C-alpha positions as CSV (number, residue, x, y, z in Angstrom):
1,X,20.9,92.0,207.7
2,X,21.4,91.7,211.4
3,X,23.9,94.5,211.6
4,X,24.9,97.2,209.1
5,X,28.7,97.7,209.1
6,X,28.4,101.5,208.6
7,X,28.0,102.6,212.2
8,X,29.9,105.8,211.9
9,X,27.8,108.2,214.0
10,X,27.4,105.8,216.9
11,X,30.8,104.3,216.9
12,X,32.8,107.4,216.5
13,X,30.8,109.3,219.0
14,X,32.2,107.1,221.7
15,X,35.6,107.8,223.0
16,X,36.0,111.0,220.9
17,X,37.2,114.1,222.6
18,X,38.2,117.3,221.0
19,X,40.7,120.1,221.6
20,X,39.4,123.3,223.1
21,X,40.2,125.6,220.2
22,X,37.3,126.0,217.7
23,X,38.5,125.8,214.1
24,X,37.0,127.9,211.3
25,X,33.8,126.4,209.9
26,X,34.3,124.6,206.7
27,X,38.0,123.6,207.1
28,X,39.2,120.0,207.2
29,X,39.6,119.9,210.9
30,X,36.0,121.1,211.6
31,X,34.6,118.6,209.1
32,X,36.7,115.8,210.5
33,X,35.5,116.5,214.0
34,X,31.8,117.0,213.0
35,X,29.9,113.8,213.7
36,X,26.9,115.1,211.9
37,X,28.8,115.8,208.6
38,X,28.2,113.9,205.4
39,X,30.1,110.6,205.8
40,X,32.1,110.9,202.6
41,X,32.9,114.6,203.3
42,X,34.1,113.7,206.7
43,X,36.2,110.8,205.5
44,X,37.9,113.1,202.9
45,X,38.6,115.8,205.4
46,X,40.1,113.3,207.9
47,X,42.2,111.8,205.1
48,X,43.5,115.2,204.0
49,X,44.6,115.9,207.6
50,X,46.3,112.6,208.0
51,X,48.0,112.6,204.5
52,X,49.2,116.1,205.1
53,X,50.4,115.3,208.6
54,X,48.3,118.3,209.8
55,X,46.7,116.7,212.9
56,X,47.9,115.6,216.3
57,X,46.7,114.4,219.6
58,X,43.0,113.5,220.2
59,X,42.1,114.9,216.8
60,X,44.5,112.5,215.1
61,X,42.8,109.6,216.9
62,X,39.4,110.8,215.6
63,X,40.8,111.1,212.1
64,X,42.3,107.6,212.3
65,X,39.0,106.2,213.6
66,X,37.1,107.8,210.7
67,X,39.6,106.3,208.3
68,X,39.2,102.9,209.9
69,X,35.4,103.1,209.6
70,X,35.8,103.9,205.9
71,X,38.1,100.9,205.4
72,X,35.6,98.6,207.2
73,X,32.8,99.8,205.0
74,X,35.0,99.1,201.9
75,X,35.8,95.6,203.2
76,X,39.6,96.3,203.6
77,X,39.7,94.7,207.0
78,X,43.5,94.2,207.3
79,X,44.1,97.9,206.7
80,X,41.3,98.9,208.9
81,X,42.7,96.8,211.8
82,X,46.1,98.4,211.2
83,X,44.7,102.0,211.2
84,X,42.4,101.4,214.2
85,X,45.3,99.7,216.2
86,X,47.3,102.9,215.6
87,X,44.3,104.9,217.0
88,X,44.1,102.7,220.0
89,X,47.8,102.9,220.6
90,X,47.5,106.7,220.7
91,X,44.4,106.6,222.9
92,X,43.9,103.3,224.7
93,X,40.6,104.5,226.1
94,X,39.0,105.2,222.8
95,X,36.2,102.7,223.0
96,X,34.8,103.6,219.6
97,X,38.0,102.6,217.9
98,X,38.2,99.4,219.9
99,X,34.7,98.4,219.1
100,X,35.2,99.2,215.4
101,X,38.4,97.1,215.3
102,X,36.2,94.3,216.7
103,X,33.9,94.7,213.7
104,X,36.8,94.4,211.3
105,X,38.0,91.3,213.0
106,X,34.5,89.8,212.9
107,X,34.2,90.5,209.2
108,X,37.5,88.7,208.7
109,X,36.0,85.7,210.4
110,X,38.2,86.2,213.5
111,X,35.4,85.9,216.1
112,X,37.6,85.4,219.0
113,X,39.6,88.5,218.3
114,X,36.4,90.4,217.7
115,X,34.9,89.2,221.0
116,X,38.1,90.3,222.8
117,X,37.7,93.8,221.4
118,X,34.0,94.0,222.2
119,X,34.8,92.9,225.8
120,X,37.6,95.4,226.1
121,X,35.3,98.2,225.0
122,X,32.7,97.2,227.5
123,X,35.4,96.8,230.2
124,X,36.5,100.4,229.6
125,X,33.0,101.8,229.3
126,X,30.3,99.6,230.7
127,X,27.5,101.9,229.6
128,X,28.6,101.9,225.9
129,X,25.7,100.1,224.2
130,X,27.1,99.3,220.7
131,X,29.6,96.6,221.6
132,X,26.9,94.7,223.5
133,X,24.9,94.6,220.3
134,X,27.9,93.6,218.2
135,X,28.8,90.9,220.7
136,X,25.2,89.6,220.4
137,X,25.7,89.0,216.7
138,X,28.5,86.6,217.3
139,X,26.5,84.8,220.0
140,X,23.6,84.5,217.5
141,X,25.7,82.9,214.8
142,X,26.9,80.5,217.5
143,X,23.3,79.7,218.4
144,X,23.5,81.2,221.9
145,X,20.1,82.9,221.8
146,X,19.8,83.7,225.5
147,X,23.3,85.2,225.7
148,X,22.5,87.3,222.7
149,X,19.3,88.5,224.3
150,X,21.0,89.3,227.5
151,X,23.5,91.5,225.6
152,X,20.8,93.2,223.6
153,X,18.9,94.0,226.7
154,X,21.9,96.0,227.9
155,X,22.5,97.5,224.4
156,X,19.0,99.1,224.2
157,X,19.3,100.3,227.9
158,X,22.5,102.2,227.3
159,X,21.9,103.1,223.6
160,X,18.1,103.7,223.4
161,X,18.5,105.6,220.1
162,X,20.5,102.9,218.4
163,X,17.9,101.5,216.0
164,X,19.8,98.2,215.2
165,X,19.8,97.4,218.9
166,X,16.0,97.3,218.9
167,X,15.7,95.4,215.6
168,X,18.3,93.0,216.6
169,X,16.5,92.2,219.8
170,X,13.3,91.9,217.9
171,X,14.8,89.2,215.8
172,X,16.2,87.3,218.7
173,X,12.8,87.5,220.4
174,X,11.2,86.2,217.2
175,X,13.6,83.2,217.2
176,X,12.7,82.6,220.9
177,X,9.0,82.9,219.9
178,X,8.4,85.9,222.1
179,X,6.4,87.5,219.4
180,X,4.7,90.2,221.5
181,X,8.2,91.3,222.8
182,X,9.5,91.4,219.2
183,X,6.6,93.6,218.0
184,X,7.2,96.0,220.9
185,X,10.8,96.3,219.9
186,X,9.9,97.0,216.3
187,X,7.5,99.7,217.6
188,X,10.4,101.3,219.5
189,X,12.6,101.2,216.4
190,X,9.8,103.0,214.5
191,X,10.0,105.8,216.9
192,X,13.7,106.3,215.9
193,X,13.2,105.9,212.1
194,X,9.8,104.7,210.9
195,X,11.1,104.2,207.3
196,X,14.1,102.0,208.3
197,X,14.0,99.0,206.0
198,X,15.2,96.7,208.8
199,X,11.9,97.1,210.5
200,X,9.5,96.0,207.8
201,X,11.9,93.5,206.4
202,X,12.4,91.7,209.7
203,X,8.9,92.2,211.1
204,X,7.6,90.4,208.0
205,X,9.3,87.2,209.3
206,X,7.9,87.8,212.8
207,X,4.3,88.0,211.5
208,X,4.9,85.0,209.3
209,X,6.0,82.9,212.2
210,X,2.9,84.1,214.1
211,X,0.8,82.9,211.2
212,X,-0.4,86.4,210.6
213,X,0.3,86.2,206.9
214,X,-1.7,89.3,205.8
215,X,0.4,91.5,208.1
216,X,3.6,89.7,207.0
217,X,2.9,90.3,203.3
218,X,1.9,93.9,204.0
219,X,5.4,94.5,205.5
220,X,7.4,92.7,202.8
221,X,5.3,94.0,199.9
222,X,5.5,97.6,201.2
223,X,9.3,97.4,201.4
224,X,9.6,95.7,198.0
225,X,7.5,98.5,196.4
226,X,9.9,101.1,197.8
227,X,13.0,99.0,197.0
228,X,12.2,96.6,194.2
229,X,15.7,95.1,194.2
230,X,15.8,94.5,198.0
231,X,16.8,90.8,197.9
232,X,16.5,90.6,201.7
233,X,12.8,91.5,201.5
234,X,12.1,89.3,198.5
235,X,13.8,86.3,200.2
236,X,11.9,87.0,203.4
237,X,8.6,87.0,201.4
238,X,9.6,83.7,199.9
239,X,10.3,82.4,203.4
240,X,6.8,83.5,204.5
241,X,5.2,81.9,201.5
242,X,7.0,78.7,202.6
243,X,5.6,79.1,206.1
244,X,2.1,79.5,204.6
245,X,2.6,76.4,202.5
246,X,2.4,78.2,199.2
247,X,5.5,76.7,197.7
248,X,4.7,77.9,194.1
249,X,4.6,81.5,195.4
250,X,7.9,80.9,197.3
251,X,9.5,79.5,194.2
252,X,8.5,82.6,192.2
253,X,10.2,84.8,194.9
254,X,13.4,82.8,195.0
255,X,13.5,82.6,191.2
256,X,13.1,86.4,191.0
257,X,16.1,86.9,193.3
258,X,18.2,84.4,191.3
259,X,17.3,86.0,188.0
260,X,19.0,89.2,189.1
261,X,21.5,87.8,191.6
262,X,22.3,84.3,190.5
263,X,25.0,83.8,193.2
264,X,22.5,84.5,196.1
265,X,22.9,82.0,198.9
266,X,19.6,82.5,200.6
267,X,17.6,82.1,197.4
268,X,19.4,78.9,196.4
269,X,18.8,77.5,199.9
270,X,15.2,78.4,199.9
271,X,14.6,77.1,196.4
272,X,16.3,73.9,197.4
273,X,13.6,73.4,200.1
274,X,10.9,74.1,197.5
275,X,12.2,71.5,195.1
276,X,12.6,69.0,198.0
277,X,9.0,69.5,198.9
278,X,8.2,68.9,195.2
279,X,10.2,65.7,195.3
280,X,12.6,67.0,192.7
281,X,15.6,65.9,194.7
282,X,18.2,66.3,191.9
283,X,17.3,70.0,191.6
284,X,17.1,70.3,195.4
285,X,20.7,69.0,195.7
286,X,21.9,71.3,193.0
287,X,20.5,74.4,194.8
288,X,21.8,73.2,198.1
289,X,25.3,72.8,196.7
290,X,25.0,76.3,195.2
291,X,24.3,77.6,198.7
292,X,26.5,75.2,200.7
293,X,30.1,76.1,199.7
294,X,31.8,79.1,201.2
295,X,35.2,80.5,200.4
296,X,35.0,83.6,202.6
297,X,35.3,83.3,206.4
298,X,32.3,85.5,207.3
299,X,28.6,85.3,206.6
300,X,25.9,87.7,207.8
301,X,23.4,85.9,210.1
302,X,20.8,85.3,207.4
303,X,23.3,84.0,204.9
304,X,24.9,81.8,207.6
305,X,21.6,80.3,208.6
306,X,20.6,79.6,205.0
307,X,24.0,78.1,204.3
308,X,23.8,75.9,207.3
309,X,20.3,74.7,206.3
310,X,21.6,73.9,202.8
311,X,24.6,72.0,204.2
312,X,22.3,70.0,206.5
313,X,19.8,69.1,203.7
314,X,22.5,68.3,201.2
315,X,24.1,65.8,203.6
316,X,20.7,64.2,204.2
317,X,19.9,64.0,200.5
318,X,23.3,62.9,199.4
319,X,23.2,60.0,201.8
320,X,20.1,58.8,199.9
321,X,21.8,58.9,196.5
322,X,22.9,55.4,195.4
323,X,26.4,54.9,194.3
324,X,27.6,52.7,191.4
325,X,30.3,50.1,191.3
326,X,31.5,50.9,187.8
327,X,34.9,51.9,186.6
328,X,35.8,55.5,187.4
329,X,33.7,57.8,185.3
330,X,35.5,61.0,184.6
331,X,33.9,64.1,183.1
332,X,35.1,67.6,182.3
333,X,33.8,71.1,181.5
334,X,36.2,73.2,179.6
335,X,35.4,76.9,179.1
336,X,37.3,79.5,177.1
337,X,35.9,83.1,177.2
338,X,37.6,85.4,174.8
339,X,35.0,87.3,172.8
340,X,34.2,90.0,175.4
341,X,31.7,92.6,174.3
342,X,32.4,95.5,176.7
343,X,36.2,95.2,177.3
344,X,39.1,94.0,175.3
345,X,38.9,90.5,173.8
346,X,41.3,87.7,174.7
347,X,42.7,85.6,171.9
348,X,44.0,82.8,174.0
349,X,41.2,81.3,176.0
350,X,39.3,79.6,173.1
351,X,42.6,78.2,171.9
352,X,43.6,77.1,175.3
353,X,40.2,75.4,175.9
354,X,40.5,73.5,172.6
355,X,44.0,72.3,173.7
356,X,42.9,71.2,177.2
357,X,39.7,69.6,175.9
358,X,41.5,67.5,173.3
359,X,44.0,66.3,175.9
360,X,41.3,65.2,178.3
361,X,39.5,63.3,175.6
362,X,42.8,61.6,174.7
363,X,43.2,60.6,178.3
364,X,39.9,58.8,178.2
365,X,37.5,61.1,179.9
366,X,34.0,59.8,179.1
367,X,32.5,63.3,178.6
368,X,34.4,66.5,177.8
369,X,32.2,69.5,177.1
370,X,34.0,72.5,175.5
371,X,31.9,75.7,175.9
372,X,33.4,78.9,174.7
373,X,32.3,82.6,174.9
374,X,29.5,82.1,177.4
375,X,27.2,84.9,178.3
376,X,26.1,85.2,181.9
377,X,22.9,83.2,181.5
378,X,24.6,80.6,179.3
379,X,27.4,80.3,181.9
380,X,25.0,79.4,184.7
381,X,23.0,77.2,182.5
382,X,26.1,75.3,181.5
383,X,27.2,74.9,185.1
384,X,23.8,73.6,186.1
385,X,23.9,70.9,183.3
386,X,27.4,69.9,184.3
387,X,26.5,69.7,188.0
388,X,23.7,67.2,187.1
389,X,26.2,65.0,185.2
390,X,28.7,65.4,188.1
391,X,26.4,63.5,190.4
392,X,26.8,60.4,188.3
393,X,30.6,60.8,188.0
394,X,33.7,59.9,190.0
395,X,35.8,62.7,188.7
396,X,34.4,66.2,187.8
397,X,36.9,68.7,186.4
398,X,36.3,72.3,185.3
399,X,38.9,74.2,183.4
400,X,38.2,77.9,182.8
401,X,40.3,80.4,180.8
402,X,39.2,84.0,180.5
403,X,38.9,87.1,182.6
404,X,38.6,86.7,186.3
405,X,39.2,88.8,189.4
406,X,38.5,89.4,193.0
407,X,36.1,92.1,194.2
408,X,35.2,92.7,197.9
409,X,36.6,89.4,198.9
410,X,34.7,87.3,196.3
411,X,36.4,85.7,193.3
412,X,34.5,86.0,190.1
413,X,34.7,84.5,186.6
414,X,33.6,86.8,183.8
415,X,31.0,86.1,181.2
416,X,31.5,87.8,177.8
417,X,28.5,90.1,178.2
418,X,29.6,91.4,181.7
419,X,29.3,95.2,182.1
420,X,30.7,96.6,185.4
421,X,29.7,100.2,185.8
422,X,30.5,99.8,189.5
423,X,32.3,97.1,191.4
424,X,29.2,96.0,193.2
425,X,27.7,95.0,189.8
426,X,29.9,91.9,189.9
427,X,27.3,90.3,192.2
428,X,24.7,90.4,189.4
429,X,26.9,90.3,186.3
430,X,29.6,87.7,187.0
431,X,29.9,84.1,188.2
432,X,31.1,83.6,191.8
433,X,33.8,80.9,192.1
434,X,31.6,79.2,194.7
435,X,29.1,78.4,191.9
436,X,31.9,76.6,189.9
437,X,32.9,74.6,193.0
438,X,29.2,73.7,193.5
439,X,29.1,72.4,189.9
440,X,31.8,69.8,190.7
441,X,30.5,69.1,194.2
442,X,28.4,66.1,193.3
443,X,31.3,64.0,192.1
444,X,32.0,61.0,194.2
445,X,35.8,61.2,194.4
446,X,37.8,64.0,192.7
447,X,36.4,67.5,192.5
448,X,38.9,69.7,190.6
449,X,38.6,73.3,189.4
450,X,41.4,74.8,187.3
451,X,41.4,78.5,186.7
452,X,43.6,80.0,184.0
453,X,42.0,83.3,184.7
454,X,44.2,85.5,186.8
455,X,44.5,88.3,184.4
456,X,44.3,92.1,184.9
457,X,40.8,93.4,185.6
458,X,39.8,95.1,182.3
459,X,37.0,97.0,184.1
460,X,39.3,98.6,186.7
461,X,40.1,101.9,184.8
462,X,36.5,103.0,184.4
463,X,34.6,101.1,187.2
464,X,33.2,103.1,190.0
465,X,34.7,101.8,193.3
466,X,32.6,101.5,196.4
467,X,34.5,98.5,198.0
468,X,38.1,98.2,198.8
469,X,39.7,95.9,196.3
470,X,43.4,95.5,197.1
471,X,43.6,92.7,194.5
472,X,41.0,94.0,192.0
473,X,43.5,95.2,189.5
474,X,45.1,91.8,189.2
475,X,44.3,88.3,190.0
476,X,42.3,86.4,192.5
477,X,42.3,86.3,196.3
478,X,43.5,83.6,198.6
479,X,40.8,80.9,199.3
480,X,40.3,77.8,201.5
481,X,38.1,75.3,199.7
482,X,36.5,72.6,201.8
483,X,37.7,69.1,202.2
484,X,37.7,67.0,199.1
485,X,38.0,69.9,196.7
486,X,41.1,71.0,194.8
487,X,41.3,74.5,193.1
488,X,44.3,75.4,191.0
489,X,45.2,79.0,190.0
490,X,47.3,79.6,187.0
491,X,48.9,82.4,189.0
492,X,49.3,82.8,192.8
493,X,46.7,85.0,194.5
494,X,47.2,88.6,193.7
495,X,49.3,87.9,190.7
496,X,48.5,87.7,187.0
497,X,48.7,85.0,184.4
498,X,50.6,85.5,181.2
499,X,49.0,85.0,177.8
500,X,50.8,83.3,175.0
501,X,52.6,85.4,172.4
502,X,52.1,85.3,168.6
503,X,49.3,82.8,168.6
504,X,50.9,80.4,171.1
505,X,49.0,78.9,174.0
506,X,49.4,80.4,177.5
507,X,52.3,79.1,179.5
508,X,50.0,77.5,182.0
509,X,47.9,75.7,179.4
510,X,51.0,74.6,177.6
511,X,52.6,73.1,180.7
512,X,49.3,71.5,181.9
513,X,48.6,69.9,178.5
514,X,52.1,68.4,178.5
515,X,52.5,67.3,182.1
516,X,49.1,65.9,182.5
517,X,49.9,63.1,179.9
518,X,52.8,61.8,182.0
519,X,51.9,58.3,183.4
520,X,52.0,57.4,187.1
521,X,52.1,61.0,188.4
522,X,49.7,61.5,191.3
523,X,47.6,64.6,190.9
524,X,49.1,66.4,193.9
525,X,52.6,66.0,192.5
526,X,51.4,66.8,189.0
527,X,50.4,70.3,189.8
528,X,53.7,70.8,191.6
529,X,55.4,69.9,188.3
530,X,53.1,72.3,186.4
531,X,54.0,75.0,188.8
532,X,57.7,74.5,188.4
533,X,57.4,74.4,184.6
534,X,55.4,77.6,184.4
535,X,57.8,79.3,186.8
536,X,60.7,78.3,184.6
537,X,59.0,79.1,181.3
538,X,57.9,82.6,182.4
539,X,61.4,83.4,183.9
540,X,59.9,83.6,187.4
541,X,57.1,85.9,186.5
542,X,54.2,83.5,187.0
543,X,53.7,80.9,189.8
544,X,50.7,78.7,189.8
545,X,49.2,77.8,193.1
546,X,47.0,75.0,194.4
547,X,44.4,75.2,197.2
548,X,42.8,72.4,199.0
549,X,43.3,68.7,198.1
550,X,41.4,65.6,197.0
551,X,40.5,62.9,199.5
552,X,43.6,61.7,201.3
553,X,43.0,57.9,201.3
554,X,43.2,57.5,197.6
555,X,45.7,58.4,194.9
556,X,44.5,60.0,191.6
557,X,46.2,59.8,188.3
558,X,45.2,61.3,184.9
559,X,47.3,58.5,183.4
560,X,47.7,55.5,185.7
561,X,50.4,53.7,183.7
562,X,51.1,50.0,184.0
């Protein structure tokens, strides 16, 4: 990763000033003030002071800044911005809070607001190195390598002990093919922390680009031995294998990542390049689609570069795919997950999937696959098979009923064998919504995903929480699918869908199955009608919501009429 969000010690050191009185050691005020204290202990102490209204003046600004940093690390960027804005209002010259608010804006995808905060911090304190480094990350994602290098030159000058400034500059120099300069920067970083994973993980790529493969593999392998689950290092080793021309070894690395992290963008993008070299273009397109679609506004640099590569290659390969001049071919995948093994089972999803599957068959869909009670591996296997069929279809529709929720800004569908000991396990255990969108992405005309899955998160009561999840206990988060895609939630973001009572189908499935059979109702209007019918049937407790839209130059009808 180019920048770690947890920058507590550096960020909060800047702009912090303390009252003259020295508190008793061990009390909340002393811990909150102590920049060397354990991060969690410091956050707890500052929260205690703020919640008890026991802190004022500059100390309150410090406490707010610490709370803001905690919220950034937990991905609750809206709340972080609110808290940090309060700190800045109380002390407009606190450059640490200003810089950190910029980080929160950047992570929200608000680069212009982030840049404004970084510029403001620099304006107020020109020798504060961290915002120069942060500003460089935005310039890098924009492809402005020289501007990024200029900022990082200043960052390491004013913050020579800031390890990420050195490793960031090393990466920019690598991209500019200044390999000697990059290696010098890694050497400076080692003086600060010789065991920092950013050094070996990034230097592996530098050596690879230099053609020094033994040194590259020594760095990547050494890091992987210490951290066997470090996907950054494994992906980087795969990339070096690609540079070397050993595509089988690269494929092994990307497969290893995807076996544990099946939603991983970099591994899908890299594997797509492997399959393209192997002339397996159908599999290459499938992997590129799995990497190409994004529902969140921010990607780390490595992910952004991998996603951009996937989008570029997908566009090139799709242009080579011949179309057919047949009548519209419509296919659907209908999933009902109810037999959960580690949380309470759901009675309705298999019943709802049978209802919807039968209706789609009656409407003339050429292929309707009903797949219930899918484990994680079977879920991804089913999506891959459907994605291959979607390439030969005009319409591709996925309907899913079962558990689903949002964690850390990512929407997930839940296989029946999912076990979430901690929130972060969702990345390995569940199916990201982007992967479902990728499965319909190959269809030529209509790409539709219907999610009757906005139920309470059954893992919430026992799950360890490391991320902020303002919607984790109920429903999905807001999304913005790309052009040509339509995603329908059974309940508006942050709300829950109601199951049917006494063996009845869910209100959403019932309304959908009825309304979809009406002739001459264009699909955009159809889901407005479904929304109104569910809203009425649930006495204003559940409101479906539609995101995105199909292509605008054509009307789409489930039943065209005469």
